[in-house]
Each structure stands twice: as structure tokens, then as C-alpha cells.
C-alpha positions in Angstrom: -22.3 -26.8 -19.5 -21.4 -25.8 -16.0 -23.8 -22.7 -15.8 -21.3 -20.6 -13.8 -22.6 -17.5 -11.9 -21.2 -14.0 -12.7 -17.8 -13.9 -10.8 -18.0 -10.1 -10.5 -21.2 -10.5 -8.5 -19.6 -13.1 -6.2 -16.5 -10.9 -5.7 -18.7 -8.2 -4.3 -20.7 -10.5 -2.0 -17.4 -12.0 -0.6 -16.7 -8.5 0.8 -20.0 -8.2 2.6 -20.1 -8.1 6.4 -23.2 -9.2 8.3 -24.2 -5.5 8.6 -23.8 -5.0 4.8 -26.2 -8.0 4.2 -28.7 -6.5 6.6 -28.6 -3.1 4.9 -28.8 -4.6 1.5 -31.9 -6.6 2.4 -33.6 -3.3 3.4 -32.3 -1.6 0.2 -33.9 -4.3 -2.0 -37.3 -3.9 -0.3 -37.6 -0.3 -1.7 -39.4 -0.4 -5.1 -37.8 3.0 -5.9 -34.3 1.7 -5.3 -34.9 -1.9 -6.6 -37.4 -2.2 -9.5 -36.7 -6.0 -9.8 -38.5 -7.7 -6.8 -37.4 -11.2 -8.0 -33.7 -10.4 -7.2 -34.6 -10.8 -3.5 -35.3 -14.5 -4.1 -32.0 -14.8 -6.0 -30.0 -13.1 -3.3 -31.6 -15.3 -0.6 -30.6 -18.4 -2.6 -27.0 -17.2 -3.2 -26.6 -16.3 0.5 -26.7 -20.0 1.4 -23.1 -20.1 0.1 -22.0 -17.2 2.4 -19.2 -16.3 3.2 -17.0 -18.2 0.7 -19.2 -18.2 -2.4 -17.0 -20.8 -4.0 -17.9 -20.4 -7.7 -17.4 -24.2 -8.3 -20.3 -24.9 -5.9 -22.7 -22.3 -7.3 -24.5 -22.7 -10.6 -27.3 -20.9 -12.4 -29.2 -24.2 -12.6 -28.8 -24.9 -8.9 -29.9 -21.4 -7.9 -33.0 -21.6 -10.2 -34.2 -24.8 -8.5 -33.7 -23.2 -5.0 -36.0 -20.4 -6.1 -38.5 -22.4 -8.2 -38.9 -26.1 -7.7 -42.0 -26.4 -10.0 -40.8 -25.1 -13.3 -38.1 -26.2 -15.7 -34.8 -24.4 -15.7 -34.6 -21.4 -18.1 -31.0 -20.2 -18.5 -31.9 -16.9 -20.2 -34.2 -16.0 -17.3 -31.4 -16.7 -14.8 -28.8 -14.8 -16.8 -31.1 -11.8 -16.8 -31.9 -12.0 -13.1 -28.2 -12.3 -12.2 -27.5 -9.3 -14.3 -30.2 -7.3 -12.5 -28.9 -8.4 -9.1 -25.5 -7.1 -10.1 -27.0 -3.7 -11.1 -28.8 -3.4 -7.7 -25.6 -4.4 -5.9 -23.7 -1.7 -7.8 -26.3 0.9 -7.0 -26.2 -0.1 -3.3 -22.4 0.3 -3.2 -22.6 3.7 -4.9 -25.3 5.1 -2.6 -23.6 3.6 0.5 -20.4 5.4 -0.5 -22.3 8.6 -1.3 -24.1 8.6 2.1 -20.8 8.0 3.9 -19.4 11.3 2.6 -21.3 14.3 4.0 -19.3 16.7 1.8 -20.2 14.9 -1.4 -23.8 14.6 -0.3 -24.0 18.4 0.3 -22.2 19.1 -3.0 -24.7 17.1 -5.0 -27.6 18.7 -3.1 -26.2 22.2 -3.7 -26.1 21.5 -7.4 -29.8 20.6 -7.3 -30.6 23.8 -5.3 -28.8 25.9 -7.9 -30.8 24.3 -10.7 -34.0 25.1 -8.9 -32.7 28.7 -8.1 -33.1 28.2 -4.3 -30.2 30.6 -3.6 -30.9 31.2 0.1 -30.7 27.4 0.7 -27.5 27.3 -1.4 -25.8 29.8 1.0 -26.8 27.7 4.0 -25.6 24.6 2.2 -22.2 26.2 1.5 -21.8 27.0 5.2 -22.7 23.4 6.2 -20.3 21.9 3.6 -17.5 24.2 4.8 -18.0 23.0 8.4 -17.3 19.4 7.4 -14.0 20.1 5.7 -11.2 18.8 7.9 -9.1 21.4 9.8 -5.6 22.6 8.8 -4.0 19.7 10.7 -5.7 17.3 8.2 -4.5 19.2 5.1 -3.9 16.9 2.1 -4.8 16.8 -1.6 -8.5 16.0 -0.6 -8.5 19.1 1.7 -7.3 21.4 -1.1 -9.8 19.9 -3.6 -12.7 20.6 -1.2 -11.5 24.1 -0.5 -11.4 24.8 -4.3 -15.0 23.6 -4.7 -16.3 25.6 -1.7 -14.6 28.9 -2.6 -15.6 28.7 -6.2 -19.3 28.1 -5.3 -19.0 31.0 -2.8 -17.9 33.3 -5.5 -20.7 32.1 -7.9 -23.2 32.7 -5.1 -21.9 36.3 -4.5 -22.2 37.0 -8.2 -25.8 35.7 -8.4 -27.2 36.9 -5.0 -25.2 39.9 -4.0 -24.4 43.4 -5.3 -20.7 43.4 -6.2 -20.8 47.2 -6.3 -21.0 47.0 -2.6 -17.3 47.2 -1.4 -17.7 44.5 1.3 -19.3 42.0 -1.2 -16.6 42.8 -3.7 -13.9 42.1 -1.2 -15.6 38.8 -0.2 -15.8 37.7 -3.8 -12.1 38.5 -4.5 -11.1 36.8 -1.3 -12.9 33.6 -2.4 -11.2 33.6 -5.7 -7.8 34.2 -4.0 -8.4 31.3 -1.7 -9.6 29.1 -4.5 -6.4 29.9 -6.6 -4.1 29.2 -3.7 -5.7 25.8 -3.1 -5.6 25.0 -6.9 -1.9 25.7 -6.9 -1.4 23.7 -3.7 -3.4 20.8 -5.1 -1.5 20.8 -8.4 1.9 20.9 -6.7 1.1 18.1 -4.2 -0.6 15.8 -6.7 2.1 16.3 -9.3 4.9 15.5 -6.8 2.9 12.5 -5.6 2.4 11.2 -9.1 6.1 11.8 -10.0 7.0 9.9 -6.8 4.7 7.0 -7.8 6.3 6.8 -11.2 9.8 6.7 -9.7 8.7 4.0 -7.2 7.2 1.6 -9.8 10.0 2.1 -12.4 12.6 1.4 -9.6 10.8 -2.0 -9.1 9.8 -2.9 -12.6 12.7 -1.5 -14.7 12.7 1.1 -17.5 9.3 1.5 -19.2 8.8 2.5 -22.8 6.8 5.6 -21.8 8.9 8.5 -20.4 8.1 10.3 -17.1 7.3 13.8 -18.3 6.6 15.3 -14.8 10.1 16.7 -14.1 10.0 18.3 -17.5 6.7 19.9 -16.7 8.0 21.2 -13.4 11.4 22.4 -14.8 10.2 25.8 -16.1 8.8 26.6 -12.6 10.8 27.7 -9.7 9.4 25.2 -7.4 11.2 26.5 -4.3 9.8 30.1 -4.9 6.3 28.7 -5.4 6.6 26.9 -2.1 7.8 30.1 -0.4 4.8 32.0 -1.8 2.4 29.3 -0.7 3.9 29.2 2.8 3.6 33.0 3.0 0.0 33.0 2.0 -1.1 29.8 3.7 1.0 30.0 6.9 -1.2 27.5 8.8 -0.4 24.7 6.4 3.1 25.8 5.4 4.6 22.5 6.8 2.8 20.6 4.0 4.6 22.5 1.3 8.0 22.2 3.0 7.5 18.4 3.4 6.5 17.8 -0.2 9.3 20.1 -1.6 11.9 18.0 0.3 10.3 14.8 -0.8 10.5 15.9 -4.5 14.1 17.0 -4.1 15.0 13.8 -2.2 14.1 11.4 -5.1 14.9 13.7 -8.1 18.2 15.6 -7.3 21.7 14.2 -7.3 22.8 16.0 -4.1 19.9 14.4 -2.3 21.3 13.3 1.0 20.7 16.6 2.7 17.0 16.4 1.8 16.8 13.1 3.5 17.6 14.7 6.9 15.3 17.6 6.2 12.4 15.3 5.1 12.8 13.1 8.1 13.0 16.1 10.5 9.8 17.5 8.8 7.6 14.5 9.2 8.7 13.8 12.7 8.3 17.5 13.8 4.9 18.0 12.1 3.4 14.5 12.7 0.7 16.0 14.9 -0.4 18.3 12.0 -0.6 15.5 9.4 -3.4 13.0 8.9 -2.9 9.3 9.3 -3.0 8.4 5.6 -0.4 11.1 4.8 1.9 9.9 7.6 1.5 6.3 6.2 2.6 7.5 2.8 5.4 9.8 3.9 7.0 7.3 6.3 6.7 4.7 3.6 8.8 6.9 1.3 11.3 7.6 4.0 11.7 3.9 4.4 12.0 3.4 0.7 14.9 5.8 0.5 16.7 4.0 3.3 16.1 0.6 1.6 17.5 2.0 -1.7 20.7 3.1 0.1 21.0 -0.2 2.0 20.8 -2.0 -1.3 23.6 0.2 -2.6 25.8 -0.9 0.3 25.5 2.2 2.5 25.5 0.3 5.8 24.8 3.4 7.9 21.3 3.4 6.4 20.4 0.1 8.1 20.4 2.1 11.4 18.3 4.8 9.8 15.9 2.2 8.5 15.7 0.4 11.8 14.9 3.7 13.6 12.3 4.6 11.0 10.6 1.3 11.5 10.7 1.8 15.3 8.8 5.2 14.9 6.3 3.7 12.5 5.5 0.9 14.9 5.2 3.1 18.0 3.0 5.6 16.2 1.0 2.9 14.3 1.8 4.6 11.0 1.6 1.1 9.4 -2.2 1.6 9.3 -4.3 3.9 7.2 -8.0 4.5 6.5 -8.3 1.4 4.2 -6.1 -1.1 6.1 -5.9 -1.7 9.9 -3.3 -4.5 9.7 0.4 -4.5 9.1 1.0 -5.6 5.5 2.9 -8.9 5.0 5.6 -7.0 3.1 6.2 -4.5 5.9 6.2 -7.1 8.6 8.8 -9.2 6.7 10.9 -6.2 6.0 11.0 -4.9 9.6 11.9 -8.4 10.8 14.6 -8.9 8.1 16.2 -5.5 9.0 16.5 -6.5 12.7 18.0 -9.9 11.6 20.5 -8.2 9.2 21.8 -5.9 12.0 22.0 -9.0 14.3 19.4 -7.7 16.8 17.8 -11.1 17.6 16.3 -10.0 20.9 14.5 -7.1 19.3 13.3 -9.3 16.5 11.8 -11.8 19.0 10.1 -9.0 20.9 8.8 -7.6 17.7 7.2 -11.0 16.7 5.5 -11.5 20.0 4.2 -7.9 20.2 3.1 -7.3 16.7 2.1 -10.7 15.2 -1.5 -10.0 16.2 -1.4 -6.8 14.0 -1.2 -9.1 10.9 -4.4 -10.3 9.2 -5.5 -13.5 11.0 -5.0 -15.7 7.9 -1.3 -14.7 7.7 -0.3 -15.0 11.4 0.7 -18.7 11.6 2.9 -18.7 8.5 4.7 -15.4 9.5 5.2 -16.7 13.0 6.9 -19.9 11.7 8.9 -17.9 9.2 10.2 -15.5 11.9 11.1 -18.3 14.3 12.9 -20.3 11.6 15.3 -17.3 11.5 15.4 -16.8 15.3 16.4 -20.4 15.9 18.9 -20.3 13.0 20.5 -17.3 14.6 20.8 -19.1 17.9 22.4 -22.1 16.1 19.4 -24.4 16.8 19.2 -25.6 13.2 16.8 -28.6 13.7 14.3 -26.3 15.4 14.7 -23.8 12.6 13.9 -26.5 10.0 10.8 -27.6 12.0 9.4 -24.1 11.6 10.3 -23.9 7.9 8.2 -27.0 7.2 5.1 -25.4 8.8 5.2 -22.3 6.6 2.5 -22.0 3.9 4.4 -20.9 0.9 1.5 -19.0 -0.8 3.2 -15.6 -0.3 5.8 -15.2 -3.0 8.4 -13.0 -1.1 8.8 -15.7 1.6 9.6 -18.4 -0.9 13.0 -16.9 -1.8 13.8 -16.2 1.8 12.9 -19.8 2.8 15.0 -21.4 0.0 18.1 -19.4 1.0 17.6 -20.2 4.7 17.1 -23.9 3.9 20.4 -23.9 2.0 22.2 -22.3 5.0 20.7 -24.9 7.4 21.8 -27.8 5.2 25.3 -26.4 5.0 25.5 -26.0 8.8 24.3 -29.6 9.5 26.3 -31.1 6.6 23.5 -32.4 4.5 25.4 -32.0 1.3 23.5 -34.4 -0.9 20.3 -32.4 -0.4 22.1 -29.2 -1.1 22.8 -30.0 -4.8 19.2 -30.9 -5.5 18.1 -27.6 -3.8 20.6 -25.6 -5.8 19.4 -27.0 -9.1 15.8 -26.4 -8.1 16.5 -22.8 -6.9 18.4 -21.9 -10.1 15.4 -22.9 -12.2 13.0 -21.1 -9.9 14.8 -17.7 -10.2 15.4 -18.1 -13.9 11.8 -18.8 -14.7 9.8 -16.7 -12.3 8.6 -13.4 -13.8 7.8 -11.8 -10.4 11.5 -11.6 -9.4 12.9 -8.2 -10.2 16.0 -8.1 -12.4 18.2 -6.5 -9.6 16.9 -9.1 -7.0 17.5 -11.9 -9.5 21.1 -10.9 -10.0 21.8 -10.6 -6.3 20.3 -14.1 -5.7 22.4 -15.5 -8.6 25.5 -14.0 -7.0 24.6 -15.6 -3.7 24.2 -19.0 -5.2 27.4 -18.8 -7.2 29.4 -17.8 -4.1 27.6 -20.3 -1.9 28.7 -23.1 -4.4 32.3 -21.8 -4.2 32.2 -21.9 -0.4 30.6 -25.3 -0.4 33.3 -26.7 -2.8 36.1 -25.2 -0.8 34.7 -26.6 2.5 34.3 -30.1 1.0 37.9 -30.0 -0.3 39.2 -28.5 2.9 40.6 -25.7 0.8 41.4 -22.8 3.2 43.2 -20.7 0.6 40.1 -20.6 -1.6 37.9 -19.6 1.4 40.2 -16.7 2.2 40.1 -15.6 -1.4 36.2 -15.9 -1.5 36.1 -13.9 1.7 38.0 -11.0 0.1 35.6 -11.2 -2.9 32.5 -11.1 -0.6 33.9 -8.1 1.3 33.8 -6.1 -2.0 30.0 -6.5 -2.3 27.9 -3.5 -1.8 25.2 -5.0 0.4 27.3 -6.9 2.9 24.3 -7.6 5.1 22.7 -9.7 2.4 26.0 -11.7 2.1 26.7 -11.6 5.8 26.3 -15.3 6.5 28.7 -16.2 3.6 31.2 -13.6 4.9 30.9 -15.2 8.3 31.5 -18.7 7.0 34.6 -17.7 5.0 35.9 -15.3 7.7 36.3 -18.2 10.2 39.4 -19.4 8.3 42.7 -18.1 9.6 
């Protein structure tokens, strides 16, 4: 028996900073917050494995003997103690999160004040809670939700505490209900559009699901445009939010959607100072997704749109949000690949040197070598390119496919034909068996391999006529940037 420690507990502890550890030690010392004093000993024993907490190195038996060298190991006691430490950890996380949100703190306090009929304090609490709601320039779904809560509680307080026969009090109460209703409608519209957008995004990647997306059907009986106009008229300070989300909805759901792309792009650039960071991160992400979809469909002009959108995202730092301060690996790779596909090597190299430090430290070396493998390949320095390929840690799936294709190109360029056939066989098995490759991506890679083999055979046989024929076939492909290298190799024949 290996006496493993609860992995869920270790997962939490791996996220702890030194400040978290310090605060948790203080938390455990309170008998009110922690009714199990022995968990302090257990926590101290476990922290000897900080920060990795490799589960293979930690056992219940080992921890028991760190805590108690005199008595024999008792597994049920250790299981119970570990379970109690997990409960205390969960409570610490919940209370820490609660204390980090002043609005939530005041909301829960207000509920207790209501229960105790302390209505004067309730009124003061409402004013305090209202003051911590972000301004109009931070308007998003969270903003609308908080406004609903505040205005509803205001109305309830008017009913309990004030005479509604008084005209002023009556007007105040009606106004609160009006504001609450506007925000409920705004919340519903924004959240429904976002949820519809998420479904469209994940089904685009994963293929057709068995469960139908019913959101367009729910929205169909409504005149969405008229609702947006009414909201803009009654909430003029945040009218830009409704305009942006209407154009977003139309962009991804209507056939004649191209005009909405330009409106959507104009909106988010024009109103960027009036939108919070998380919303800008999301909105620019969707603008980029639309460009990528069109690039994949062979609309070459969208590579320029995509490249420009990436430029704005980088300059304005929209690649960050409240939960992530680094550029994601996917985004970094996509930005770099876009610059490569439009043959802007100098921009690509500047991008690497300027933004490589914006990646998480553990990803920087591999991504640096990945990018410079492409840079040197583009410069015709194939041996240098291969040197960088061999330094890449292939623990990030998206890079594996890119590296395999680039390696095939290098071996073609330097004439290492015997290695190519082994690589091709391995690559075919890889794309056939790997479940993470999307069907559309798998088909495109298979096309590349098939055409690559044709080009290789024609070159080995010195068959110029076949290369000319293959070139014509390649030029019918929708995404010419993906097949650009093959087009170049076959286009050299006169």
C-alpha cells in the first residue's frame, strides 16, 4: 500500500504563494475558524515538500512519523486529519475570496441587517454598496447584475421604511424598479449573446454536438435591434455596450455578416476607453476568431485584418485579463505564425524579442527556439533551423504538428530523402490516432502530406511536367498561406 495523500489537497497547496502560506497559518490559529488544532502539525509536515508537492514523495505514513515519532502509524487517524485539513483549506479559500469582494461582503451583511430589522443601517449599507459598483466605463454583465441587486434592495427598503403615499417616495420606488428592469434586460441580452457565442465557438472547434443550440430560437421572437434601441435610449451612458454586442451577435449568426465585422471592429476600437480590460480581452478575441475563420476559408485579405488586430492587441495589452497576466501559448504562436504566413520575417523577429518575456517563464525557452527555427528556415539557414528544433520541449501539443511539418520542409531543402520517408510514415500515424486534432485540421494536414509526397516524387524523378500540374492543383486551395511553401517549390519550375 502506498498511502497516497489526497491529491485535491495538494492541488490547492501548489497554488499557494508565500503570502498565502503566511495568511493560512494565521487563519489556522483561530479556534473559531479552525476547530481542529492538529491540522497545524499536518500542514507544517506537508509544507516540507513545498512548492512542488510531488505526490509520489508524500505518503500518509511519512507525514504521520514527521508529526509523531513515538506512536505507531494509524491510517484512519491520518485519513481523518487530512480530510479536516482539506475542509479548513476550503474555508480559507472561500473567506479569502469573500473578503476580496467588498460588494459581496456588503450584500451578505445587508441580508443579516434585514433579518435583524436594522433598517437604518440597511440604508447606509445600500449607499456603501452602490459606491463600490464600477462606473459606466466598466459596464459588463457583472455591472448589470450588481445594479439589479442594489435597485431591488432599494425598492424593498422604500416599501418597509418609507411612506409610499408620499409622492417623492413613490417616484423613488418606481425609479428603482425601472432601473432594475433595464439592468435585468441588459444582463439577459448580454449573457445570452455571450453564451450563444461560446456555443458557436466550441462547436466550430469540436464538430457538431448531439445537443442543439436553442439560443437563436429563444431570441428569434424578439426584435433584438429594437430592444437594443430602447436600451440605448434609456441607458445612454452605456449605449455603446448594446451596440457592440448586437454587432457581435449578428456577426456570427447572420449570413450577410461581413458588414457587421467592420461595425464590430469600429465599435471596440472607438469605445475601448469605455470598456474594461476583461471585456476587451474577450471582444478582441472574437474579432480575431472571425478573421481566422475567414483566413481558413481562403479569404487572403483577412490575413491583413488579422495581422492588424494582433498589432492593436499587443500595443494595448489586451492579451491580458484579470486572471492572466501572460500571453497565452496559443496566442503567441498564432501571432507569430500569421507574420510568417504573410512573409513578414523582420516583424516576426522583432515580435519575439519584444514579447518573449510576456510568456510564462516555463514556456519561454521552447517558444524562443520554436520561433527561431522558423526565422532561420525563412532565411534559408536550414542547419541553424534544425538546431533550434532539437531544443524544443514538445510538451505543448499545437507545436508538435508545426515542428513535424517544418522538419519535413528542412529535410526536403537539404536533400535528406531517406529520413523523409520515415518521418512521413510516423506523421501519418500521429494525425490518424491523435484525438486532439480537429477533423478540419486533420484533413488539411493530410492534404499537405499527400501533395508533399507528390512534389517529392516529381523532384526525385526530375519530372517538371508533374510539378507544373501539382502547382495548378495547389493554387486551387482555399488557404494558400498554409500551402505556400509547396506552391513556392512547384512554382520554381518553368
